[in-house]
C-alpha positions as CSV (number, residue, x, y, z in Angstrom):
1,X,-139.9,99.2,-11.2
2,X,-139.5,102.6,-12.7
3,X,-142.8,104.3,-13.8
4,X,-141.1,107.4,-15.5
5,X,-139.7,107.0,-19.2
6,X,-136.5,108.7,-18.5
7,X,-136.0,106.2,-15.3
8,X,-136.5,103.7,-17.6
9,X,-133.9,104.6,-20.1
10,X,-131.5,105.4,-17.3
11,X,-131.7,101.9,-16.4
12,X,-131.4,100.5,-20.0
13,X,-128.3,102.9,-20.8
14,X,-126.6,102.0,-16.9
15,X,-127.0,98.1,-18.0
16,X,-125.6,98.8,-21.1
17,X,-122.6,100.7,-20.3
18,X,-122.1,98.2,-17.2
19,X,-122.0,95.5,-19.8
20,X,-119.4,97.4,-21.6
21,X,-116.8,98.4,-18.9
22,X,-117.7,94.9,-17.8
23,X,-116.2,93.3,-21.3
24,X,-113.3,96.3,-21.5
25,X,-112.0,95.5,-17.9
26,X,-111.7,91.7,-18.3
27,X,-109.6,92.5,-21.6
28,X,-107.4,94.1,-19.5
29,X,-107.3,91.6,-16.8
30,X,-106.3,88.8,-19.2
31,X,-103.8,91.0,-21.0
32,X,-102.2,91.4,-17.5
33,X,-102.4,88.1,-17.0
34,X,-100.4,87.3,-20.1
35,X,-97.4,89.5,-18.8
36,X,-97.1,88.4,-15.8
37,X,-97.0,84.4,-16.9
38,X,-94.3,85.8,-19.5
39,X,-92.3,87.1,-16.3
40,X,-92.9,84.3,-14.4
41,X,-91.1,82.4,-17.2
42,X,-88.6,84.5,-17.4
43,X,-89.2,85.3,-21.2
44,X,-87.9,88.2,-22.2
45,X,-89.5,88.3,-26.0
46,X,-92.9,87.1,-25.1
47,X,-93.1,89.7,-22.0
48,X,-92.2,92.8,-24.1
49,X,-94.7,91.6,-27.1
50,X,-97.8,91.1,-24.3
51,X,-96.5,94.7,-22.3
52,X,-97.3,96.1,-25.6
53,X,-100.4,94.7,-26.2
54,X,-101.4,95.2,-22.4
55,X,-100.5,98.9,-22.7
56,X,-102.7,99.2,-25.5
57,X,-105.6,97.4,-23.9
58,X,-105.0,99.6,-20.8
59,X,-104.9,103.2,-22.7
60,X,-107.7,102.0,-24.9
61,X,-109.8,101.7,-21.5
62,X,-108.7,104.8,-20.5
63,X,-109.8,106.9,-23.2
64,X,-113.4,105.2,-23.1
65,X,-113.5,106.6,-19.2
66,X,-113.4,103.0,-18.0
67,X,-110.2,103.8,-16.0
68,X,-109.1,107.0,-14.6
69,X,-105.8,108.0,-16.1
70,X,-103.9,108.0,-13.0
71,X,-105.0,104.1,-12.7
72,X,-104.0,103.3,-16.2
73,X,-100.6,104.9,-15.4
74,X,-99.9,102.9,-12.3
75,X,-101.0,99.8,-14.3
76,X,-98.6,100.2,-16.9
77,X,-95.8,101.5,-14.7
78,X,-96.0,98.2,-12.7
79,X,-96.0,96.0,-15.7
80,X,-93.1,97.8,-17.6
81,X,-91.0,97.6,-14.0
82,X,-91.8,94.1,-13.8
83,X,-91.0,93.3,-17.4
84,X,-87.9,95.4,-17.0
85,X,-87.1,93.3,-13.6
86,X,-86.2,90.4,-16.5
87,X,-82.5,89.7,-16.6
C-alpha cells in the first residue's frame, strides 16, 4: 500500500475512473448488441433506431475520453454498414 498522500489519492482516482469507464463501455457494448440483434432479425426500423442510440452512446463515450475518436468512428461505420446491408 502507498505511504505518500498523493499516491493514495492517485489509487482512489484511478479506481473511480476505472469504474466509470467500465460502466460506459458496458453501455456501448449493450447498444451494439441491440443493433446486431435487429440486423440478424432483418428488422430495418428497429435496426435504424438502435443504430441511432448506439451512435449516440459511442459519441458520448468518445467525448468523455473512453474511446479514441478513430475507434469510435470505426465502430459507428461498421454498425451503419451492417444496418444498410439489410434489404
